[in-house]
ZAMARGU-4260 file (C-alpha; in steps of 0.2 Angstrom, whole numbers, plus 5000, padded with zeros to 4 digits):
<rodrens>
0) 5534/5552/5488 | 5524/5548/5473 | 5511/5534/5476 | 5507/5525/5461 | 5498/5509/5459
5) 5503/5500/5442 | 5487/5491/5435 | 5489/5480/5420 | 5481/5467/5409 | 5492/5451/5409
10) 5490/5443/5392 | 5488/5424/5394 | 5497/5413/5382 | 5487/5406/5368 | 5484/5388/5364
15) 5481/5381/5348 | 5466/5370/5349 | 5463/5357/5335 | 5445/5352/5333 | 5443/5339/5320
20) 5427/5331/5311 | 5426/5321/5295 | 5428/5336/5283 | 5441/5347/5291 | 5452/5353/5306
25) 5455/5371/5311 | 5466/5380/5322 | 5459/5393/5335 | 5467/5403/5347 | 5460/5404/5365
30) 5465/5413/5380 | 5468/5402/5396 | 5464/5407/5413 | 5477/5404/5425 | 5475/5389/5436
35) 5467/5392/5454 | 5482/5385/5461 | 5493/5399/5454 | 5484/5411/5466 | 5494/5408/5482
40) 5492/5414/5499 | 5508/5415/5511 | 5508/5415/5529 | 5520/5423/5540 | 5530/5405/5542
45) 5530/5406/5523 | 5518/5390/5522 | 5508/5392/5505 | 5490/5389/5501 | 5478/5395/5487
50) 5463/5405/5485 | 5448/5395/5487 | 5432/5400/5480 | 5421/5384/5484 | 5406/5384/5493
55) 5406/5370/5507 | 5398/5369/5524 | 5416/5374/5532 | 5414/5390/5522 | 5397/5392/5528
60) 5404/5393/5546 | 5418/5404/5542 | 5405/5417/5535 | 5406/5429/5550 | 5413/5444/5557
65) 5429/5434/5562 | 5430/5425/5546 | 5434/5410/5557 | 5424/5396/5563 | 5417/5401/5580
70) 5411/5384/5587 | 5419/5386/5603 | 5414/5405/5605 | 5397/5412/5610 | 5394/5430/5600
75) 5385/5444/5609 | 5370/5452/5603 | 5378/5465/5591 | 5392/5463/5578 | 5410/5467/5584
80) 5406/5465/5602 | 5417/5452/5613 | 5415/5433/5611 | 5413/5422/5628 | 5424/5407/5627
85) 5416/5390/5628 | 5432/5381/5628 | 5452/5386/5628 | 5466/5381/5618 | 5480/5389/5627
90) 5490/5389/5611 | 5499/5406/5613 | 5517/5405/5616 | 5522/5422/5622 | 5538/5427/5632
95) 5531/5444/5640 | 5513/5449/5646 | 5499/5452/5634 | 5491/5468/5632 | 5474/5473/5642
100) 5456/5471/5635 | 5458/5452/5628 | 5440/5452/5626 | 5441/5464/5611 | 5456/5455/5604
105) 5447/5440/5595 | 5446/5451/5578 | 5464/5458/5581 | 5476/5452/5568 | 5492/5447/5575
110) 5508/5445/5566 | 5505/5427/5563 | 5487/5431/5556 | 5493/5442/5541 | 5493/5434/5524
115) 5504/5439/5509 | 5501/5435/5491 | 5509/5430/5475 | 5495/5431/5460 | 5496/5429/5440
120) 5484/5441/5439 | 5476/5455/5450 | 5463/5448/5464 | 5450/5457/5473 | 5438/5450/5486
125) 5423/5459/5493 | 5413/5453/5508 | 5397/5460/5514 | 5386/5455/5527 | 5370/5464/5536
130) 5372/5470/5554 | 5359/5476/5567 | 5348/5491/5564 | 5357/5504/5554 | 5372/5494/5551
135) 5383/5484/5539 | 5400/5476/5538 | 5411/5477/5523 | 5429/5467/5521 | 5436/5473/5505
140) 5453/5467/5499 | 5465/5469/5483 | 5481/5462/5478 | 5492/5462/5463 | 5509/5457/5457
145) 5518/5471/5448 | 5531/5457/5442 | 5533/5439/5445 | 5544/5445/5460 | 5535/5458/5469
150) 5516/5459/5476 | 5507/5471/5487 | 5488/5470/5494 | 5477/5482/5502 | 5463/5478/5514
155) 5450/5487/5523 | 5437/5480/5536 | 5424/5491/5541 | 5409/5489/5554 | 5396/5499/5561
160) 5380/5493/5569 | 5368/5501/5580 | 5362/5485/5588 | 5345/5480/5596 | 5348/5486/5613
165) 5351/5503/5620 | 5369/5511/5619 | 5377/5496/5611 | 5384/5503/5594 | 5400/5495/5588
170) 5412/5503/5575 | 5428/5495/5567 | 5440/5501/5555 | 5454/5488/5550 | 5466/5494/5538
175) 5481/5483/5532 | 5495/5484/5518 | 5505/5469/5515 | 5520/5466/5502 | 5532/5453/5497
180) 5547/5453/5486 | 5559/5439/5480 | 5574/5440/5469 | 5573/5432/5452 | 5586/5419/5459
185) 5575/5417/5474 | 5590/5419/5486 | 5583/5435/5494 | 5565/5438/5500 | 5556/5450/5511
190) 5537/5450/5519 | 5531/5466/5526 | 5515/5473/5532 | 5507/5489/5540 | 5492/5486/5551
195) 5480/5498/5560 | 5465/5494/5569 | 5451/5505/5578 | 5438/5496/5589 | 5424/5506/5597
200) 5411/5498/5608 | 5397/5508/5617 | 5395/5500/5634 | 5379/5499/5643 | 5383/5487/5658
205) 5370/5474/5653 | 5352/5474/5657 | 5346/5480/5673 | 5338/5464/5684 | 5321/5471/5681
210) 5324/5470/5662 | 5332/5453/5664 | 5316/5447/5671 | 5306/5456/5657 | 5317/5448/5644
215) 5316/5430/5650 | 5297/5431/5653 | 5295/5436/5635 | 5284/5450/5638 | 5277/5456/5622
220) 5278/5474/5627 | 5297/5473/5627 | 5301/5463/5611 | 5307/5480/5604 | 5324/5477/5613
225) 5327/5496/5614 | 5313/5497/5627 | 5322/5487/5640 | 5332/5497/5652 | 5351/5495/5654
230) 5362/5500/5668 | 5370/5515/5660 | 5371/5524/5643 | 5385/5536/5644 | 5401/5523/5642
235) 5412/5518/5629 | 5428/5509/5627 | 5441/5509/5613 | 5455/5497/5608 | 5468/5505/5595
240) 5482/5495/5586 | 5495/5500/5575 | 5510/5489/5568 | 5524/5490/5556 | 5533/5472/5552
245) 5546/5467/5541 | 5555/5451/5539 | 5568/5448/5526 | 5579/5432/5522 | 5595/5428/5512
250) 5601/5411/5505 | 5619/5412/5510 | 5624/5395/5503 | 5614/5388/5490 | 5613/5371/5481
255) 5622/5372/5465 | 5616/5357/5457 | 5606/5341/5462 | 5620/5333/5472 | 5621/5347/5484
260) 5612/5344/5501 | 5615/5360/5511 | 5608/5377/5512 | 5611/5390/5524 | 5599/5405/5527
265) 5602/5421/5537 | 5587/5433/5541 | 5581/5446/5553 | 5563/5451/5559 | 5560/5469/5565
270) 5541/5475/5572 | 5535/5489/5580 | 5517/5489/5589 | 5508/5503/5597 | 5492/5498/5607
275) 5480/5509/5617 | 5464/5505/5627 | 5452/5519/5633 | 5437/5517/5644 | 5427/5534/5647
280) 5410/5538/5654 | 5401/5554/5658 | 5395/5550/5676 | 5401/5537/5687 | 5390/5520/5690
285) 5387/5516/5707 | 5389/5498/5705 | 5407/5502/5701 | 5411/5509/5718 | 5418/5526/5722
290) 5427/5536/5709 | 5440/5550/5709 | 5429/5561/5698 | 5411/5565/5698 | 5411/5567/5678
295) 5420/5564/5663 | 5429/5548/5668 | 5443/5545/5656 | 5458/5533/5658 | 5470/5527/5644
300) 5482/5513/5645 | 5495/5511/5632 | 5509/5498/5626 | 5524/5502/5614 | 5533/5486/5609
305) 5549/5486/5598 | 5556/5469/5593 | 5571/5464/5582 | 5577/5447/5580 | 5592/5439/5569
310) 5591/5420/5565 | 5600/5408/5554 | 5593/5392/5547 | 5602/5376/5540 | 5594/5364/5528
315) 5601/5347/5524 | 5592/5334/5514 | 5597/5321/5528 | 5596/5331/5544 | 5582/5342/5541
320) 5578/5360/5544 | 5588/5368/5560 | 5586/5386/5564 | 5591/5398/5578 | 5588/5415/5583
325) 5592/5429/5596 | 5580/5444/5598 | 5579/5460/5609 | 5562/5467/5614 | 5559/5484/5622
330) 5542/5487/5630 | 5533/5501/5638 | 5517/5500/5646 | 5506/5511/5657 | 5497/5527/5661
335) 5502/5545/5662 | 5500/5547/5681 | 5505/5540/5697 | 5490/5536/5709 | 5494/5538/5728
340) 5485/5531/5742 | 5487/5534/5760 | 5496/5517/5763 | 5505/5517/5746 | 5506/5521/5729
345) 5503/5513/5712 | 5516/5516/5698 | 5511/5522/5680 | 5524/5512/5670 | 5529/5495/5667
350) 5545/5496/5656 | 5561/5488/5652 | 5569/5477/5639 | 5571/5458/5636 | 5584/5447/5627
355) 5578/5431/5620 | 5586/5417/5612 | 5578/5400/5604 | 5578/5387/5591 | 5568/5375/5581
360) 5568/5360/5571 | 5558/5351/5558 | 5561/5335/5547 | 5550/5325/5535 | 5554/5307/5529
365) 5542/5295/5522 | 5526/5301/5529 | 5534/5306/5546 | 5536/5323/5551 | 5547/5329/5567
370) 5545/5346/5573 | 5550/5356/5589 | 5554/5374/5595 | 5560/5383/5611 | 5563/5400/5617
375) 5569/5408/5633 | 5571/5425/5640 | 5589/5427/5644 | 5589/5443/5653 | 5575/5456/5658
380) 5562/5458/5670 | 5552/5444/5665 | 5555/5426/5665 | 5548/5417/5651 | 5551/5401/5641
385) 5542/5388/5631 | 5547/5371/5623 | 5537/5362/5611 | 5540/5345/5603 | 5529/5334/5592
390) 5528/5321/5577 | 5516/5317/5565 | 5513/5302/5552 | 5503/5302/5535 | 5495/5285/5533
395) 5492/5281/5515 | 5491/5299/5511 | 5473/5299/5518 | 5475/5299/5537 | 5485/5309/5548
400) 5490/5307/5566 | 5500/5319/5576 | 5505/5322/5595 | 5515/5336/5603 | 5519/5340/5620
405) 5522/5357/5627 | 5527/5367/5641 | 5526/5386/5643 | 5530/5398/5657 | 5525/5417/5656
410) 5520/5432/5667 | 5501/5436/5668 | 5494/5450/5656 | 5499/5468/5659 | 5482/5471/5667
415) 5485/5458/5680 | 5501/5468/5685 | 5496/5485/5684 | 5479/5493/5681 | 5472/5511/5683
420) 5456/5518/5682 | 5445/5533/5688 | 5435/5521/5697 | 5445/5516/5714 | 5441/5499/5715
425) 5449/5496/5698 | 5467/5502/5704 | 5480/5489/5707 | 5498/5484/5706 | 5503/5466/5709
430) 5519/5456/5709 | 5511/5438/5702 | 5521/5423/5699 | 5522/5417/5682 | 5507/5405/5674
435) 5516/5388/5670 | 5507/5378/5658 | 5510/5360/5652 | 5500/5352/5638 | 5499/5335/5629
440) 5488/5335/5612 | 5484/5321/5600 | 5475/5324/5583 | 5469/5312/5571 | 5463/5319/5555
445) 5454/5308/5541 | 5441/5312/5528 | 5435/5294/5527 | 5434/5291/5546 | 5434/5307/5557
450) 5443/5321/5564 | 5447/5319/5582 | 5457/5328/5594 | 5462/5325/5612 | 5472/5338/5624
455) 5477/5338/5642 | 5482/5354/5650 | 5489/5357/5668 | 5491/5374/5674 | 5500/5381/5689
460) 5497/5398/5696 | 5483/5401/5684 | 5477/5420/5684 | 5460/5425/5682 | 5448/5439/5685
465) 5434/5438/5699 | 5424/5446/5712 | 5429/5443/5729 | 5417/5441/5744 | 5409/5457/5750
470) 5415/5465/5734 | 5405/5472/5719 | 5419/5473/5705 | 5431/5460/5698 | 5450/5460/5703
475) 5464/5449/5697 | 5467/5433/5706 | 5480/5419/5705 | 5474/5402/5709 | 5484/5393/5723
480) 5481/5375/5717 | 5484/5366/5700 | 5471/5367/5686 | 5469/5350/5676 | 5459/5351/5661
485) 5454/5338/5648 | 5446/5342/5631 | 5440/5330/5617 | 5433/5335/5601 | 5427/5324/5586
490) 5421/5330/5570 | 5413/5319/5556 | 5403/5323/5540 | 5392/5311/5532 | 5387/5312/5514
495) 5374/5303/5504 | 5369/5309/5486 | 5364/5326/5488 | 5363/5327/5506 | 5375/5330/5520
500) 5376/5329/5539 | 5390/5338/5547 | 5393/5334/5566 | 5405/5342/5579 | 5404/5336/5597
505) 5416/5343/5611 | 5418/5336/5629 | 5428/5345/5642 | 5431/5344/5660 | 5440/5353/5673
510) 5447/5339/5684 | 5454/5351/5696 | 5451/5370/5698 | 5433/5369/5692 | 5429/5384/5703
515) 5441/5395/5692 | 5439/5387/5675 | 5421/5386/5672 | 5416/5379/5655 | 5401/5369/5648
520) 5405/5351/5649 | 5396/5347/5631 | 5395/5357/5616 | 5388/5351/5600 | 5384/5358/5583
525) 5375/5348/5570 | 5370/5353/5552 | 5359/5344/5540 | 5360/5351/5523 | 5355/5348/5504
530) 5367/5353/5490 | 5363/5353/5471 | 5367/5361/5454 | 5353/5371/5446 | 5349/5380/5430
535) 5361/5368/5419 | 5375/5369/5432 | 5375/5389/5432 | 5372/5389/5450 | 5377/5378/5465
540) 5364/5378/5479 | 5367/5374/5497 | 5352/5374/5510 | 5349/5367/5527 | 5348/5369/5546
545) 5361/5371/5560 | 5359/5366/5578 | 5370/5371/5591 | 5369/5367/5609 | 5381/5368/5626
550) 5376/5362/5643 | 5372/5374/5657 | 5387/5381/5667 | 5392/5396/5677 | 5396/5406/5662
555) 5409/5420/5663 | 5403/5437/5667 | 5409/5452/5657 | 5416/5469/5664 | 5414/5484/5654
560) 5428/5494/5663 | 5441/5482/5660 | 5434/5474/5644 | 5437/5457/5651 | 5427/5442/5657
565) 5427/5436/5675 | 5423/5422/5685 | 5405/5423/5693 | 5396/5410/5704 | 5378/5416/5705
570) 5369/5412/5689 | 5370/5396/5677 | 5367/5401/5659 | 5367/5389/5643 | 5356/5375/5640
575) 5348/5383/5626 | 5346/5374/5609 | 5350/5386/5595 | 5344/5383/5577 | 5349/5393/5561
580) 5341/5391/5544 | 5353/5395/5530 | 5352/5396/5509 | 5368/5398/5501 | 5372/5399/5482
585) 5387/5400/5472 | 5388/5407/5455 | 5405/5407/5446 | 5415/5416/5460 | 5400/5424/5469
590) 5394/5416/5484 | 5377/5422/5492 | 5373/5418/5510 | 5356/5420/5518 | 5353/5415/5536
595) 5338/5414/5548 | 5348/5415/5565 | 5342/5409/5580 | 5324/5407/5572 | 5317/5395/5586
600) 5316/5410/5597 | 5301/5415/5589 | 5292/5399/5596 | 5300/5401/5614 | 5288/5404/5629
605) 5303/5410/5639 | 5320/5418/5633 | 5334/5409/5641 | 5348/5414/5628 | 5362/5424/5636
610) 5380/5428/5630 | 5385/5433/5647 | 5376/5438/5663 | 5364/5452/5660 | 5370/5451/5641
615) 5356/5442/5630 | 5361/5435/5613 | 5353/5441/5599 | 5334/5438/5594 | 5328/5428/5579
620) 5334/5438/5564 | 5337/5437/5545 | 5354/5441/5539 | 5361/5442/5521 | 5378/5443/5514
625) 5389/5440/5498 | 5407/5436/5495 | 5414/5440/5478 | 5431/5436/5470 | 5437/5445/5454
630) 5450/5437/5445 | 5456/5450/5431
</rodrens>
């Protein structure tokens, strides 16, 4: 099959510009650049936004490995390593168990994370940011419309960073191809993508107890972090993912004129996803317990997931939009061998199929919006369902208030149900009950007043990892009582002339179940900045300082074998004020970013900044990056 990329120059329509003075008027032809609003970004739900090249504080927060605001996350010392949750949303509405190694999924792009494009001219974006010791990260993207109806995009995200500590190298390769097409009459359209990810983390088990004391004491002989001893230097885990996805839709009944009120769509969605997780180690580590091998430990878990769905959607000017679907899922998770104990055995596979059905509704009227969706597993090995309903109201086109209620029932993740390892302690097969979640959420958004959100979440049969008494490694547990969790978040930005102060404050509390859902009660981030245009407005500059702090709490530990976080009750972490100094600039479509991260660590007598038990956060470091958009 011949692969051809059609690159072309789109001729802009010329406009005749009249300029008059007292003596004469002339006509001049001038090429007009397409409006930025014509560079459309389409989500998996077909919501549309446009390319944004502005330089704001919110863009500063998103200039990171995830390209998202990580206010509610705690980074590890190296780029591409896990993130420790500082709070939870419980927003995922899955009907079957999720894959293993969830700590490595923060940068994994799910179906709903993929973006599609519709562009008047070719678009390129280059993202670059320095990493740590022989490292860098690059995110390159190119998209083009070969016609008004057809678009494709190609993107690659690559990261390689050695890190400051021994055996902490990370390497990421993330490729994606997206395409979308619609007919000239817009009655048929299709969205499709291919995504492939390879994420490798060298694992060292964290610092030894002695090295933790040396780090905390700020011993000058160990400011070269490579001199601190780690628990081991021969382990590595790897998460791989490959997905093919397509969604097509046909407008069966269309409006013939403005008096028609009805539309009827039919469509289908197909996807296939292949995921694998590998942990390997040269020699067993004593603290993980006995092992089946004396060398070359290696265990690979894999999931093959095929989904097909058919749906119909009816739209009426008075009723709104009503859709229904029926779907089929075939899954196959597990390992290549069965483990046999004296008292039993652990199977190697969890496989089967599910039949699902669901519906959704949406209606907008005079500032009000009603929405709801629900789905259920009709048949199969796993019971699962969710129901979500809500409403929002736009007040004077300036303030939006919304409320929603949600109930969700699903099985715990696959590695709670079945796990195999060359370490004996990490082998289990459980018949856990479904996790049942109920949530009430209220949001208020206003540029003039503030952005506020309040959520209450109740969870029955909460599943988590923890270390049992007289044990040394984490195992899956299911909480017998109810967890009740309250979260309040407030964001407000104040501006005065060329100065700004952006504030985000979060309060949360586990009213019940605080022994299994451990979180800092307070998180705050405050950014004081100055902005101005320089050099006859050719450059827009933004500089300031960001302060982030969260209160002391029993921060979750990290386990390298599972690539999961677990509940620990030994050590409180947090309570450390983190300051970042930044200078950003924008010249046309180029944005420059300079940041001195955690610069107050230079003046600390003791080091108390950690990302997890035994895993320090990064020291004071200067990093540089750039985002460059090309509009051809």
